[in-house]
Short mmCIF file of the C-alpha atoms (twelve columns), coordinates in Angstrom:
data_MODEL
# 
_entry.id   MODEL 
# 
loop_
_atom_site.group_PDB 
_atom_site.id 
_atom_site.type_symbol 
_atom_site.label_atom_id 
_atom_site.label_alt_id 
_atom_site.label_comp_id 
_atom_site.label_asym_id 
_atom_site.label_seq_id 
_atom_site.Cartn_x 
_atom_site.Cartn_y 
_atom_site.Cartn_z 
_atom_site.pdbx_PDB_model_num 
ATOM 1  C CA . MET A 1  0.764   0.939   -5.507  1 
ATOM 2  C CA . GLU A 2  2.255   -2.490  -6.163  1 
ATOM 3  C CA . GLU A 3  -1.239  -3.851  -6.715  1 
ATOM 4  C CA . CYS A 4  -1.934  -1.107  -9.263  1 
ATOM 5  C CA . GLU A 5  1.324   -1.824  -11.066 1 
ATOM 6  C CA . ALA A 6  0.653   -5.581  -11.104 1 
ATOM 7  C CA . CYS A 7  -2.825  -5.006  -12.511 1 
ATOM 8  C CA . ILE A 8  -1.451  -2.673  -15.181 1 
ATOM 9  C CA . ILE A 9  1.114   -5.300  -16.217 1 
ATOM 10 C CA . GLU A 10 -1.655  -7.903  -16.431 1 
ATOM 11 C CA . PHE A 11 -3.793  -5.589  -18.571 1 
ATOM 12 C CA . GLN A 12 -0.866  -4.717  -20.857 1 
ATOM 13 C CA . THR A 13 -0.044  -8.402  -21.311 1 
ATOM 14 C CA . THR A 14 -3.604  -9.362  -22.184 1 
ATOM 15 C CA . ILE A 15 -3.783  -6.475  -24.658 1 
ATOM 16 C CA . GLU A 16 -0.511  -7.585  -26.294 1 
ATOM 17 C CA . ILE A 17 -1.823  -11.111 -26.872 1 
ATOM 18 C CA . GLY A 18 -5.119  -9.834  -28.267 1 
ATOM 19 C CA . VAL A 19 -7.561  -10.633 -25.458 1 
ATOM 20 C CA . LYS A 20 -10.802 -8.669  -25.827 1 
ATOM 21 C CA . ASN A 21 -12.903 -10.091 -22.965 1 
ATOM 22 C CA . ILE A 22 -11.377 -10.208 -19.498 1 
ATOM 23 C CA . GLN A 23 -12.412 -11.303 -16.019 1 
ATOM 24 C CA . VAL A 24 -10.642 -9.467  -13.210 1 
ATOM 25 C CA . HIS A 25 -10.650 -11.090 -9.772  1 
ATOM 26 C CA . GLY A 26 -8.915  -9.302  -6.941  1 
ATOM 27 C CA . ASP A 27 -8.771  -8.644  -3.228  1 
ATOM 28 C CA . SER A 28 -8.282  -4.907  -3.571  1 
ATOM 29 C CA . ASN A 29 -11.729 -3.372  -3.374  1 
ATOM 30 C CA . SER A 30 -10.196 -0.068  -4.454  1 
ATOM 31 C CA . ILE A 31 -8.677  -1.464  -7.658  1 
ATOM 32 C CA . ILE A 32 -11.748 -3.516  -8.551  1 
ATOM 33 C CA . ASN A 33 -13.943 -0.432  -8.176  1 
ATOM 34 C CA . GLN A 34 -11.499 1.748   -10.132 1 
ATOM 35 C CA . ILE A 35 -11.384 -0.687  -13.034 1 
ATOM 36 C CA . SER A 36 -15.165 -1.040  -13.089 1 
ATOM 37 C CA . LYS A 37 -15.364 2.785   -12.963 1 
ATOM 38 C CA . LYS A 38 -17.479 2.804   -9.801  1 
ATOM 39 C CA . TRP A 39 -14.973 4.861   -7.803  1 
ATOM 40 C CA . LYS A 40 -12.766 7.834   -8.530  1 
ATOM 41 C CA . VAL A 41 -9.423  8.090   -6.763  1 
ATOM 42 C CA . ARG A 42 -9.055  10.858  -4.198  1 
ATOM 43 C CA . ASN A 43 -5.403  10.182  -3.457  1 
ATOM 44 C CA . GLU A 44 -3.326  12.273  -5.869  1 
ATOM 45 C CA . THR A 45 -0.570  9.635   -5.904  1 
ATOM 46 C CA . LEU A 46 -2.999  7.045   -7.286  1 
ATOM 47 C CA . ALA A 47 -4.748  9.341   -9.792  1 
ATOM 48 C CA . PRO A 48 -2.301  8.599   -12.658 1 
ATOM 49 C CA . TYR A 49 -2.890  4.872   -12.159 1 
ATOM 50 C CA . GLN A 50 -6.652  5.299   -12.484 1 
ATOM 51 C CA . ALA A 51 -6.243  7.454   -15.587 1 
ATOM 52 C CA . TYR A 52 -4.074  4.743   -17.126 1 
ATOM 53 C CA . PHE A 53 -6.585  2.033   -16.128 1 
ATOM 54 C CA . VAL A 54 -9.272  3.996   -17.980 1 
ATOM 55 C CA . ASP A 55 -7.065  4.150   -21.108 1 
ATOM 56 C CA . LEU A 56 -6.246  0.447   -20.906 1 
ATOM 57 C CA . THR A 57 -9.880  -0.609  -20.484 1 
ATOM 58 C CA . LYS A 58 -10.690 0.965   -23.863 1 
ATOM 59 C CA . ASN A 59 -8.825  -1.965  -25.460 1 
ATOM 60 C CA . PHE A 60 -11.363 -4.514  -24.194 1 
ATOM 61 C CA . THR A 61 -14.827 -5.356  -25.455 1 
ATOM 62 C CA . HIS A 62 -16.012 -6.660  -22.083 1 
ATOM 63 C CA . ILE A 63 -14.580 -6.535  -18.550 1 
ATOM 64 C CA . THR A 64 -16.054 -8.362  -15.564 1 
ATOM 65 C CA . CYS A 65 -14.695 -7.399  -12.137 1 
ATOM 66 C CA . THR A 66 -15.127 -9.524  -9.012  1 
ATOM 67 C CA . TYR A 67 -13.971 -8.617  -5.526  1 
ATOM 68 C CA . ILE A 68 -12.511 -11.531 -3.514  1 
ATOM 69 C CA . PRO A 69 -11.821 -10.940 0.194   1 
ATOM 70 C CA . LEU A 70 -8.123  -11.114 1.088   1 
ATOM 71 C CA . GLU A 71 -8.528  -14.206 3.260   1 
ATOM 72 C CA . ASP A 72 -9.952  -16.043 0.244   1 
ATOM 73 C CA . ASN A 73 -7.240  -14.889 -2.188  1 
ATOM 74 C CA . GLN A 74 -3.914  -15.916 -0.659  1 
ATOM 75 C CA . PHE A 75 -2.966  -18.016 -3.688  1 
ATOM 76 C CA . GLY A 76 -3.560  -15.061 -5.994  1 
ATOM 77 C CA . ASN A 77 -1.344  -12.830 -3.865  1 
ATOM 78 C CA . ALA A 78 1.480   -15.360 -4.017  1 
ATOM 79 C CA . LEU A 79 1.230   -15.517 -7.826  1 
ATOM 80 C CA . VAL A 80 1.349   -11.733 -8.155  1 
ATOM 81 C CA . LYS A 81 4.458   -11.525 -5.978  1 
ATOM 82 C CA . LEU A 82 6.170   -14.230 -8.034  1 
ATOM 83 C CA . ALA A 83 5.208   -12.580 -11.325 1 
ATOM 84 C CA . LEU A 84 6.670   -9.262  -10.230 1 
ATOM 85 C CA . MET A 85 10.007  -10.958 -9.509  1 
ATOM 86 C CA . ILE A 86 10.402  -12.288 -13.045 1 
ATOM 87 C CA . ASN A 87 12.553  -10.308 -15.445 1 
ATOM 88 C CA . ILE A 88 12.062  -11.524 -18.994 1 
ATOM 89 C CA . PRO A 89 14.754  -10.284 -21.386 1 
ATOM 90 C CA . SER A 90 13.347  -8.289  -24.295 1 
ATOM 91 C CA . HIS A 91 15.024  -10.534 -26.888 1 
ATOM 92 C CA . ILE A 92 12.844  -13.522 -25.867 1 
ATOM 93 C CA . PRO A 93 9.628   -13.635 -27.919 1 
ATOM 94 C CA . PHE A 94 6.475   -13.560 -25.810 1 
ATOM 95 C CA . ASP A 95 4.929   -16.576 -27.580 1 
ATOM 96 C CA . ALA A 96 7.958   -18.678 -26.547 1 
ATOM 97 C CA . ILE A 97 7.089   -18.049 -22.909 1 
ATOM 98 C CA . ILE A 98 3.471   -19.142 -23.122 1 
ATOM 99 C CA . SER A 99 3.963   -22.199 -25.355 1 
# 
């Protein structure tokens, strides 16, 4: 579920800054196939995540999804874990963070 939540945060962030075309690279075959709408979730716990992914994808003009095997994506995993540890106070403007 952490991978779903991290992906949702990434999608929300790209939507907030106005990105319309996105490339998704990930080591979770399940998430990559959910985002690209190739798979439907059978696990009831994950169903709300897929429904939300579908809603979020409507904000993009084009989405490209690429599966990367876990052994080839260790750097990406480390970045996701670090990003989830960051708590940015709401009074800090987003553009100040990315400048």
